[in-house]
C-alpha positions in Angstrom: 0.0 0.0 0.0 1.1 3.5 -0.7 0.6 6.7 1.3 1.7 9.6 -0.9 0.7 13.2 -1.3 -2.1 13.6 -3.9 -0.8 14.8 -7.3 2.8 13.7 -6.6 4.2 11.1 -9.0 7.0 8.8 -7.8 9.2 6.1 -9.5 7.7 2.6 -9.8 9.6 0.1 -7.6 8.3 -2.8 -9.7 9.6 -1.9 -13.2 11.9 1.0 -12.3 11.0 2.6 -15.7 7.6 4.2 -15.1 6.1 6.7 -12.7 3.3 6.0 -10.2 0.4 8.4 -10.6 -2.7 8.8 -8.6 -5.7 7.4 -10.5 -9.3 6.6 -9.5 -10.1 3.0 -10.4 -12.6 0.3 -9.6 -11.5 -1.6 -6.4 -12.6 -5.3 -6.3 -12.7 -7.4 -3.2 -14.5 -10.5 -2.0 -16.5 -10.6 1.2 -18.4 -13.7 2.3 -18.2 -15.2 -1.2 -19.6 -12.1 -2.8 -17.7 -9.8 -5.2 -17.8 -6.2 -4.1 -16.9 -3.4 -6.4 -16.1 0.2 -5.4 -15.8 2.7 -8.3 -13.7 5.8 -8.0 -11.2 4.2 -5.5 -7.8 6.0 -5.2 -4.8 4.0 -6.3 -1.2 4.7 -7.5 -0.8 3.2 -11.0 2.4 2.9 -12.9 2.2 4.5 -16.4 4.5 1.8 -17.9 3.9 -1.6 -16.3 0.4 -1.0 -14.7 1.4 -2.0 -11.2 -1.2 -0.8 -8.7 -0.7 0.3 -5.1 -3.7 1.2 -3.1 -3.8 4.2 -0.8 -3.5 2.9 2.8 -6.1 5.3 4.3 -8.6 4.4 1.6 -8.1 0.6 2.2 -8.6 1.1 5.9 -11.7 3.0 5.3 -13.3 0.5 3.0 -12.3 -2.4 5.3 -14.0 -0.7 8.2 -17.1 -0.1 6.1 -17.2 -3.8 4.9 -16.9 -5.3 8.4 -20.0 -7.4 9.3 -20.6 -5.2 12.4 -20.3 -1.9 10.6 -23.1 0.5 11.5 -24.0 -1.2 14.7 -23.7 0.4 18.1 -20.5 -0.4 19.8 -20.6 -2.7 22.8 -20.7 -0.8 26.1 -17.3 -0.4 27.6 -16.7 -1.6 31.1 -16.1 1.1 33.7 -12.5 2.3 33.9 -10.7 1.7 37.2 -8.2 4.2 38.5 -5.0 2.4 39.5 -4.5 2.4 43.3 -8.1 3.2 44.1 -10.2 0.6 45.8 -13.5 -0.3 44.2 -16.3 1.7 45.7 -14.0 4.1 47.4 -15.7 7.1 45.8 -19.1 6.1 47.1 -20.3 7.6 50.4 -20.3 5.0 53.2 -23.6 3.8 54.6 -24.5 5.0 58.1 -24.3 2.4 60.8 
């Protein structure tokens, strides 16, 4: 995966002859046996050999969106404990 500044070409590490340029292509992936296509996906593409490197941030975003639990409310987090503090120490004590 590549993380480069948009609009900046860089040499291709695969063929060493071409330049990697930002293009927007159709990204293909499989999830649960189904083919998923994402048009307009950012990728760095070599103008000579065609090698493709996908933008790391975009891949992370699409992976998050395709997770089975995407869009569901997160599970409630357990209460945080303060190190060195006894459980219940912040509660007023019960009168005798």
